[in-house]
C-alpha atoms as a printed R data frame, in Angstrom:
    type eleno elety resid chain resno       x       y       z
1   ATOM     1    CA   MET     A     1 105.568 100.807 114.063
2   ATOM     2    CA   LYS     A     2 106.657  99.236 111.175
3   ATOM     3    CA   TYR     A     3 106.318 100.693 107.676
4   ATOM     4    CA   PRO     A     4 105.148 100.185 104.934
5   ATOM     5    CA   PHE     A     5 102.357  97.894 106.368
6   ATOM     6    CA   LEU     A     6 101.333  99.614 109.684
7   ATOM     7    CA   LYS     A     7 101.739 103.193 111.141
8   ATOM     8    CA   ILE     A     8 100.312 103.408 114.604
9   ATOM     9    CA   LEU     A     9 101.574 106.784 116.212
10  ATOM    10    CA   LYS     A    10  98.740 107.447 118.562
11  ATOM    11    CA   LEU     A    11  95.808 105.244 119.881
12  ATOM    12    CA   GLU     A    12  93.178 107.575 118.962
13  ATOM    13    CA   LEU     A    13  93.438 106.275 115.668
14  ATOM    14    CA   VAL     A    14  92.522 102.796 116.914
15  ATOM    15    CA   LEU     A    15  89.172 102.863 114.551
16  ATOM    16    CA   THR     A    16  91.028 103.361 111.473
17  ATOM    17    CA   VAL     A    17  93.548 100.870 112.500
18  ATOM    18    CA   LEU     A    18  90.633  98.403 112.874
19  ATOM    19    CA   LEU     A    19  89.446  99.099 109.382
20  ATOM    20    CA   LEU     A    20  92.876  98.155 108.208
21  ATOM    21    CA   LEU     A    21  92.903  94.816 110.315
22  ATOM    22    CA   ALA     A    22  89.198  93.693 108.836
23  ATOM    23    CA   GLY     A    23  89.685  94.801 105.453
24  ATOM    24    CA   SER     A    24  91.441  92.934 102.366
25  ATOM    25    CA   ILE     A    25  94.925  92.946 101.780
26  ATOM    26    CA   GLY     A    26  96.457  96.007  99.959
27  ATOM    27    CA   TYR     A    27  98.144  96.198  96.772
28  ATOM    28    CA   GLY     A    28 101.128  94.286  96.534
29  ATOM    29    CA   GLN     A    29 101.438  92.997  99.943
30  ATOM    30    CA   LEU     A    30 100.594  89.746 101.844
31  ATOM    31    CA   PRO     A    31  98.317  89.869 104.813
32  ATOM    32    CA   LYS     A    32  99.690  91.577 107.553
33  ATOM    33    CA   VAL     A    33 100.550  89.724 111.157
34  ATOM    34    CA   PHE     A    34  99.734  92.424 113.811
35  ATOM    35    CA   THR     A    35 101.607  91.832 116.950
36  ATOM    36    CA   LYS     A    36 101.263  93.298 120.631
37  ATOM    37    CA   ALA     A    37 104.398  96.056 119.429
38  ATOM    38    CA   ASP     A    38 102.029  97.483 116.762
39  ATOM    39    CA   PHE     A    39 100.007  98.818 119.565
40  ATOM    40    CA   ASP     A    40 102.426 100.404 121.692
41  ATOM    41    CA   LEU     A    41 102.219  97.517 124.042
42  ATOM    42    CA   ARG     A    42 105.303  95.536 125.730
43  ATOM    43    CA   GLY     A    43 105.723  92.514 128.132
44  ATOM    44    CA   LYS     A    44 103.553  89.186 128.073
45  ATOM    45    CA   VAL     A    45 100.182  90.854 127.477
46  ATOM    46    CA   LYS     A    46  97.266  88.840 127.245
47  ATOM    47    CA   SER     A    47  94.666  91.588 126.348
48  ATOM    48    CA   CYS     A    48  94.411  95.473 126.065
49  ATOM    49    CA   LEU     A    49  90.647  97.111 126.437
50  ATOM    50    CA   VAL     A    50  91.134 100.728 124.900
51  ATOM    51    CA   ILE     A    51  88.382 103.165 126.063
52  ATOM    52    CA   THR     A    52  87.881 106.500 124.018
53  ATOM    53    CA   ASP     A    53  85.091 109.136 123.815
54  ATOM    54    CA   TYR     A    54  83.871 107.379 120.437
55  ATOM    55    CA   GLY     A    55  83.832 103.789 121.962
56  ATOM    56    CA   LYS     A    56  85.585 100.576 123.132
57  ATOM    57    CA   GLU     A    57  88.192  98.259 121.639
58  ATOM    58    CA   ASP     A    58  89.261  95.145 122.991
59  ATOM    59    CA   PHE     A    59  92.663  93.661 121.621
60  ATOM    60    CA   GLU     A    60  93.767  90.003 122.551
61  ATOM    61    CA   PHE     A    61  97.145  88.237 122.211
62  ATOM    62    CA   ASN     A    62  98.483  84.779 122.229
63  ATOM    63    CA   LYS     A    63 101.476  83.937 124.603
64  ATOM    64    CA   GLU     A    64 103.925  84.685 121.382
65  ATOM    65    CA   GLY     A    65 102.244  88.236 121.159
66  ATOM    66    CA   LEU     A    66 100.396  87.727 117.608
67  ATOM    67    CA   LEU     A    67  96.949  89.369 117.864
68  ATOM    68    CA   THR     A    68  94.054  86.828 118.118
69  ATOM    69    CA   LYS     A    69  90.949  88.665 118.323
70  ATOM    70    CA   VAL     A    70  89.521  92.494 118.238
71  ATOM    71    CA   THR     A    71  86.154  93.670 119.554
72  ATOM    72    CA   THR     A    72  85.002  96.970 118.476
73  ATOM    73    CA   LEU     A    73  81.809  97.773 120.413
74  ATOM    74    CA   TYR     A    74  79.771 100.612 119.334
75  ATOM    75    CA   SER     A    75  76.931 100.003 121.754
76  ATOM    76    CA   ASP     A    76  75.911  97.128 123.940
77  ATOM    77    CA   THR     A    77  73.850  95.343 121.066
78  ATOM    78    CA   ASP     A    78  76.417  96.726 117.883
79  ATOM    79    CA   TYR     A    79  79.624  95.359 117.396
80  ATOM    80    CA   ASP     A    80  82.257  93.784 115.329
81  ATOM    81    CA   ILE     A    81  84.616  91.079 116.256
82  ATOM    82    CA   SER     A    82  87.550  89.740 114.208
83  ATOM    83    CA   TYR     A    83  89.520  86.380 114.751
84  ATOM    84    CA   TYR     A    84  92.887  85.385 113.547
85  ATOM    85    CA   LYS     A    85  94.506  82.139 113.467
86  ATOM    86    CA   TYR     A    86  97.902  81.152 112.736
87  ATOM    87    CA   VAL     A    87 100.362  78.490 111.562
88  ATOM    88    CA   LYS     A    88 103.789  78.619 112.213
89  ATOM    89    CA   GLY     A    89 103.714  82.326 112.421
90  ATOM    90    CA   HIS     A    90 101.644  83.066 109.347
91  ATOM    91    CA   LEU     A    91  98.145  84.027 109.224
92  ATOM    92    CA   LYS     A    92  96.021  80.805 108.604
93  ATOM    93    CA   GLU     A    93  92.497  82.360 108.613
94  ATOM    94    CA   LYS     A    94  90.830  85.819 109.401
95  ATOM    95    CA   ARG     A    95  87.151  86.080 110.210
96  ATOM    96    CA   VAL     A    96  85.155  89.501 110.530
97  ATOM    97    CA   GLU     A    97  82.083  89.080 112.407
98  ATOM    98    CA   ASN     A    98  79.531  92.066 112.381
99  ATOM    99    CA   TYR     A    99  76.558  92.053 114.874
100 ATOM   100    CA   ARG     A   100  73.603  94.516 114.870
101 ATOM   101    CA   GLU     A   101  71.151  94.556 117.366
102 ATOM   102    CA   ASP     A   102  73.071  91.293 118.735
103 ATOM   103    CA   ASN     A   103  72.394  89.582 115.786
104 ATOM   104    CA   LEU     A   104  75.029  88.453 113.115
105 ATOM   105    CA   ASP     A   105  75.165  90.340 109.822
106 ATOM   106    CA   LYS     A   106  75.823  87.573 107.243
107 ATOM   107    CA   GLN     A   107  75.681  89.719 104.430
108 ATOM   108    CA   THR     A   108  78.707  92.038 105.681
109 ATOM   109    CA   SER     A   109  80.546  89.123 107.859
110 ATOM   110    CA   ILE     A   110  83.514  87.570 105.615
111 ATOM   111    CA   ALA     A   111  86.107  84.947 106.319
112 ATOM   112    CA   ASN     A   112  89.712  84.796 104.561
113 ATOM   113    CA   ILE     A   113  91.318  81.381 104.407
114 ATOM   114    CA   TYR     A   114  94.674  80.911 103.539
115 ATOM   115    CA   THR     A   115  96.968  78.302 102.055
116 ATOM   116    CA   ILE     A   116 100.492  77.864 103.240
117 ATOM   117    CA   ASP     A   117 103.090  76.168 101.279
118 ATOM   118    CA   SER     A   118 105.169  73.594 103.748
119 ATOM   119    CA   VAL     A   119 108.246  73.676 101.708
120 ATOM   120    CA   GLN     A   120 108.559  77.500 101.240
121 ATOM   121    CA   ASN     A   121 106.942  78.615 104.413
122 ATOM   122    CA   LYS     A   122 104.778  81.059 102.524
123 ATOM   123    CA   ILE     A   123 100.990  81.994 101.830
124 ATOM   124    CA   THR     A   124 100.294  80.650  98.385
125 ATOM   125    CA   LYS     A   125  96.676  81.492  98.165
126 ATOM   126    CA   GLU     A   126  93.624  83.521  99.796
127 ATOM   127    CA   LEU     A   127  90.153  82.446  99.700
128 ATOM   128    CA   VAL     A   128  87.403  85.002 100.680
129 ATOM   129    CA   TYR     A   129  83.790  84.074 101.249
130 ATOM   130    CA   SER     A   130  80.751  85.708 102.845
131 ATOM   131    CA   TYR     A   131  78.831  84.250 105.834
132 ATOM   132    CA   GLN     A   132  76.387  83.580 103.467
133 ATOM   133    CA   ASN     A   133  79.034  81.229 101.609
134 ATOM   134    CA   GLU     A   134  79.278  83.149  98.728
135 ATOM   135    CA   PHE     A   135  82.663  83.373  97.077
136 ATOM   136    CA   LEU     A   136  84.037  86.830  96.797
137 ATOM   137    CA   GLU     A   137  87.814  86.790  95.802
138 ATOM   138    CA   GLN     A   138  90.613  84.482  95.333
139 ATOM   139    CA   ASN     A   139  94.218  85.711  95.615
140 ATOM   140    CA   GLU     A   140  97.047  83.686  94.421
141 ATOM   141    CA   TYR     A   141 100.945  84.456  95.471
142 ATOM   142    CA   PHE     A   142 103.799  84.000  93.407
143 ATOM   143    CA   TYR     A   143 107.633  84.391  94.544
144 ATOM   144    CA   ASP     A   144 111.167  84.580  93.255
145 ATOM   145    CA   THR     A   145 114.015  82.361  94.035
146 ATOM   146    CA   ALA     A   146 115.098  84.838  96.765
147 ATOM   147    CA   GLY     A   147 111.490  84.073  98.448
148 ATOM   148    CA   SER     A   148 110.284  87.768  97.748
149 ATOM   149    CA   LEU     A   149 106.621  88.330  96.602
150 ATOM   150    CA   THR     A   150 106.739  89.144  92.898
151 ATOM   151    CA   LEU     A   151 103.164  88.428  91.465
152 ATOM   152    CA   ILE     A   152  99.482  88.450  93.050
153 ATOM   153    CA   LYS     A   153  96.921  87.046  90.598
154 ATOM   154    CA   ARG     A   154  93.122  88.162  92.049
155 ATOM   155    CA   LYS     A   155  89.850  86.855  90.736
156 ATOM   156    CA   ASN     A   156  86.791  88.168  91.376
157 ATOM   157    CA   ASN     A   157  83.289  88.849  90.095
158 ATOM   158    CA   GLU     A   158  84.808  91.658  88.372
159 ATOM   159    CA   GLY     A   159  87.123  89.577  86.613
160 ATOM   160    CA   ILE     A   160  90.951  88.620  86.720
161 ATOM   161    CA   ASP     A   161  93.758  91.177  87.648
162 ATOM   162    CA   GLU     A   162  97.609  90.709  88.024
163 ATOM   163    CA   ILE     A   163  99.532  92.381  90.279
164 ATOM   164    CA   GLN     A   164 103.321  92.662  89.642
165 ATOM   165    CA   ILE     A   165 105.677  93.688  92.328
166 ATOM   166    CA   SER     A   166 109.225  94.352  91.235
167 ATOM   167    CA   LEU     A   167 112.406  95.905  93.367
168 ATOM   168    CA   ASP     A   168 115.174  97.773  92.141
169 ATOM   169    CA   SER     A   169 118.398  98.757  93.972
170 ATOM   170    CA   ILE     A   170 120.462 101.692  92.693
171 ATOM   171    CA   ASP     A   171 123.518 103.495  94.646
172 ATOM   172    CA   GLY     A   172 122.012 102.330  97.891
173 ATOM   173    CA   GLU     A   173 118.404 103.424  97.184
174 ATOM   174    CA   LYS     A   174 115.630 100.488  96.935
175 ATOM   175    CA   THR     A   175 112.335 100.936  95.067
176 ATOM   176    CA   GLN     A   176 109.383  98.681  95.142
177 ATOM   177    CA   THR     A   177 106.975  99.264  92.245
178 ATOM   178    CA   THR     A   178 103.250  97.884  92.412
179 ATOM   179    CA   MET     A   179 101.403  97.542  88.791
180 ATOM   180    CA   THR     A   180  98.034  96.168  88.255
181 ATOM   181    CA   ASN     A   181  97.455  94.742  84.718
182 ATOM   182    CA   GLY     A   182 100.598  96.770  83.891
183 ATOM   183    CA   ILE     A   183  99.253 100.133  85.027
184 ATOM   184    CA   ILE     A   184 101.370 101.583  88.234
185 ATOM   185    CA   GLU     A   185  99.477 102.066  91.153
186 ATOM   186    CA   LYS     A   186 102.314 102.635  93.848
187 ATOM   187    CA   THR     A   187 106.152 103.271  94.318
188 ATOM   188    CA   ILE     A   188 108.245 103.160  97.535
189 ATOM   189    CA   ARG     A   189 111.751 104.074  97.769
190 ATOM   190    CA   TRP     A   190 114.110 103.560 100.811
191 ATOM   191    CA   SER     A   191 117.333 105.255 101.440
192 ATOM   192    CA   VAL     A   192 119.775 106.096 104.180
193 ATOM   193    CA   GLN     A   193 120.298 109.465 105.328
194 ATOM   194    CA   ALA     A   194 124.154 109.210 105.920
195 ATOM   195    CA   LYS     A   195 124.732 112.793 106.992
196 ATOM   196    CA   LYS     A   196 122.517 112.684 110.039
197 ATOM   197    CA   LYS     A   197 124.311 111.879 113.419
198 ATOM   198    CA   ASP     A   198 122.007 108.453 114.004
199 ATOM   199    CA   ARG     A   199 121.181 106.276 111.183
200 ATOM   200    CA   LEU     A   200 118.100 107.681 109.877
201 ATOM   201    CA   TYR     A   201 116.149 106.099 107.003
202 ATOM   202    CA   ASN     A   202 114.123 108.152 104.119
203 ATOM   203    CA   ILE     A   203 110.809 106.519 102.947
204 ATOM   204    CA   LEU     A   204 109.068 107.956  99.831
205 ATOM   205    CA   GLU     A   205 105.536 106.308  98.940
206 ATOM   206    CA   LYS     A   206 104.060 107.439  95.946
207 ATOM   207    CA   ASP     A   207 100.293 106.756  94.885
208 ATOM   208    CA   TYR     A   208  98.860 106.875  91.201
209 ATOM   209    CA   VAL     A   209  95.395 106.614  90.357
210 ATOM   210    CA   ASN     A   210  94.574 105.250  86.757
211 ATOM   211    CA   GLY     A   211  98.544 105.323  85.963
212 ATOM   212    CA   GLU     A   212  98.485 109.276  86.691
213 ATOM   213    CA   PRO     A   213 100.389 110.433  90.435
214 ATOM   214    CA   TYR     A   214  97.881 111.395  92.961
215 ATOM   215    CA   LYS     A   215  99.645 111.973  96.494
216 ATOM   216    CA   ALA     A   216 102.703 110.929  98.303
217 ATOM   217    CA   THR     A   217 104.057 110.775 101.456
218 ATOM   218    CA   GLU     A   218 107.687 111.170 102.964
219 ATOM   219    CA   MET     A   219 108.933 109.966 105.933
220 ATOM   220    CA   PHE     A   220 112.348 109.931 108.187
221 ATOM   221    CA   GLN     A   221 112.689 107.188 110.444
222 ATOM   222    CA   ASP     A   222 115.255 105.551 112.862
223 ATOM   223    CA   SER     A   223 116.279 101.980 112.837
224 ATOM   224    CA   LEU     A   224 113.792 101.098 115.328
225 ATOM   225    CA   GLY     A   225 110.947 102.396 112.762
226 ATOM   226    CA   LYS     A   226 110.086 105.717 114.985
227 ATOM   227    CA   THR     A   227 109.153 108.382 112.678
228 ATOM   228    CA   TYR     A   228 110.408 111.766 113.832
229 ATOM   229    CA   HIS     A   229 109.620 113.810 110.443
230 ATOM   230    CA   GLU     A   230 106.351 113.091 107.829
231 ATOM   231    CA   ILE     A   231 105.544 114.954 104.999
232 ATOM   232    CA   LEU     A   232 102.419 114.879 102.823
233 ATOM   233    CA   TYR     A   233 101.961 115.796  99.489
234 ATOM   234    CA   SER     A   234  99.209 116.214  96.944
235 ATOM   235    CA   TYR     A   235  99.810 116.570  93.098
236 ATOM   236    CA   ASP     A   236  99.338 119.518  91.327
237 ATOM   237    CA   ILE     A   237  98.511 119.056  87.641
238 ATOM   238    CA   THR     A   238  99.526 122.449  86.511
239 ATOM   239    CA   LYS     A   239 103.031 121.972  87.714
240 ATOM   240    CA   SER     A   240 103.320 118.554  86.928
241 ATOM   241    CA   SER     A   241 104.925 118.123  90.084
242 ATOM   242    CA   PHE     A   242 103.815 117.051  94.045
243 ATOM   243    CA   VAL     A   243 103.368 119.952  96.256
244 ATOM   244    CA   LYS     A   244 103.729 119.713  99.979
245 ATOM   245    CA   SER     A   245 100.523 120.179 101.775
246 ATOM   246    CA   LYS     A   246 101.374 119.032 105.353
247 ATOM   247    CA   GLU     A   247 104.221 118.241 107.753
248 ATOM   248    CA   PHE     A   248 104.589 116.293 110.961
249 ATOM   249    CA   PHE     A   249 107.363 116.403 113.631
250 ATOM   250    CA   TYR     A   250 107.279 114.017 116.230
251 ATOM   251    CA   GLU     A   251 109.314 113.641 119.450
252 ATOM   252    CA   TYR     A   252 109.429 110.630 121.890
253 ATOM   253    CA   ASP     A   253 109.999 110.125 125.564
254 ATOM   254    CA   GLU     A   254 112.262 108.008 127.124
255 ATOM   255    CA   ASN     A   255 109.985 104.881 127.124
256 ATOM   256    CA   GLY     A   256 109.852 105.236 123.255
257 ATOM   257    CA   PHE     A   257 106.179 106.738 123.351
258 ATOM   258    CA   ILE     A   258 105.334 109.883 121.363
259 ATOM   259    CA   SER     A   259 105.628 112.889 123.643
260 ATOM   260    CA   LYS     A   260 105.196 115.679 121.281
261 ATOM   261    CA   GLN     A   261 103.830 116.448 117.672
262 ATOM   262    CA   LYS     A   262 104.114 119.527 115.543
263 ATOM   263    CA   THR     A   263 101.910 120.218 112.542
264 ATOM   264    CA   LEU     A   264 102.572 122.898 109.943
265 ATOM   265    CA   ALA     A   265  99.858 123.146 107.274
266 ATOM   266    CA   ASN     A   266  99.197 126.478 105.241
267 ATOM   267    CA   ASN     A   267 101.694 128.478 106.646
268 ATOM   268    CA   GLN     A   268 100.616 127.841 110.462
269 ATOM   269    CA   GLY     A   269 101.594 125.407 113.104
270 ATOM   270    CA   THR     A   270 100.242 123.707 115.720
271 ATOM   271    CA   LYS     A   271 101.459 121.732 118.679
272 ATOM   272    CA   GLN     A   272 100.283 118.695 120.845
273 ATOM   273    CA   GLU     A   273 101.788 117.194 124.207
274 ATOM   274    CA   TYR     A   274 101.333 113.639 125.344
275 ATOM   275    CA   ILE     A   275 100.963 112.841 128.949
276 ATOM   276    CA   TYR     A   276 101.066 109.472 130.232
277 ATOM   277    CA   GLN     A   277 100.217 107.238 133.434
278 ATOM   278    CA   PHE     A   278 101.920 104.126 133.602
279 ATOM   279    CA   ASP     A   279 101.190 100.624 135.301
280 ATOM   280    CA   ALA     A   280 103.544  98.899 137.865
281 ATOM   281    CA   HIS     A   281 104.150  96.137 135.161
282 ATOM   282    CA   LEU     A   282 107.812  95.722 134.085
283 ATOM   283    CA   PRO     A   283 108.523  96.968 131.129
284 ATOM   284    CA   PRO     A   284 105.705  99.629 131.995
285 ATOM   285    CA   ASN     A   285 102.488 100.191 129.790
286 ATOM   286    CA   TRP     A   286 100.585 103.429 129.594
287 ATOM   287    CA   ILE     A   287  97.265 102.910 130.946
288 ATOM   288    CA   LYS     A   288  96.221 106.904 130.508
289 ATOM   289    CA   GLN     A   289  97.213 109.040 127.593
290 ATOM   290    CA   ILE     A   290  96.084 112.593 127.605
291 ATOM   291    CA   ILE     A   291  96.396 114.920 124.664
292 ATOM   292    CA   THR     A   292  96.808 118.884 125.304
293 ATOM   293    CA   PRO     A   293  95.756 121.605 124.640
294 ATOM   294    CA   ALA     A   294  92.610 119.710 123.673
295 ATOM   295    CA   ASN     A   295  93.117 117.527 126.921
296 ATOM   296    CA   SER     A   296  91.324 114.417 125.095
297 ATOM   297    CA   TYR     A   297  92.195 111.085 126.858
298 ATOM   298    CA   THR     A   298  92.352 107.697 126.354
299 ATOM   299    CA   THR     A   299  92.556 104.854 128.865
300 ATOM   300    CA   ARG     A   300  93.775 101.299 128.690
301 ATOM   301    CA   ARG     A   301  92.886  98.262 130.888
302 ATOM   302    CA   ILE     A   302  95.944  95.562 130.390
303 ATOM   303    CA   VAL     A   303  95.654  92.178 131.586
304 ATOM   304    CA   TYR     A   304  98.941  90.065 131.306
305 ATOM   305    CA   TYR     A   305  99.829  86.422 131.403
306 ATOM   306    CA   GLU     A   306 101.183  84.941 134.419
307 ATOM   307    CA   GLU     A   307 104.679  84.819 134.397
308 ATOM   308    CA   GLU     A   308 105.839  81.211 134.454
309 ATOM   309    CA   LEU     A   309 108.756  80.248 137.077
310 ATOM   310    CA   PRO     A   310 111.682  78.581 135.882
311 ATOM   311    CA   LYS     A   311 111.898  74.883 136.260
312 ATOM   312    CA   GLU     A   312 114.352  73.533 138.551
């Protein structure tokens, strides 16, 4: 789980994750490169078929652990396929193909093509086209001398936008601010909770709509990126401040998988426990997850690359 780009705590959220994978980039960030670790997978995983009560999704990875293909199956004839190609670890091409009744829907299928600067070793341009060869969007990426993304110029049929990204550091706290055409869209603040026994990071993300505060999320994570406490806020106009709306507390087992979740909302609390069945691989991966008390479950069929014997 690597904040702020992707947060995966439960595989029951896989469909939501897929929307992030297939969609265009978010404000103020580069295209995300997904790895097996983002899906709670360890070892030389070749593919992982996730089976839930709402459908199936098949994730494929190369030998470096990068996500190369995602197939979402709604039925035998309705499915979506996303492809990812890389150059030196950078995303070079992404294609999202939507099939309905076994036919490719060219209206909703899109291709993202990226230009990589060989000197900076960074993405400098993104072109988005439909499968009907219709231009949809262009994004140009600009960096400072330290290599940090500072500006995105976006061009589409609605006009040209400039997305500015700035980073400030004060007394050990870092704040990233994203503005579109001079109007604030998001802030993300990172700080360290020094009083805790273990090094714990506090991350506060605030979202704005038309420059006005809208909602916020606060998380407390360890150095491995595991979230132990998460707080959701909504903005109360009458109080001119953010108001807590929901809290989550997470616990993890010895393998690093979530084992318990406690939710607090409207002065009421609920608890969920996660039970796993693991495969015989080293390191092991879970192949069945049961969430109580609802007794909902998710199963995974994992295929590994063959282990290469050391050369004599």
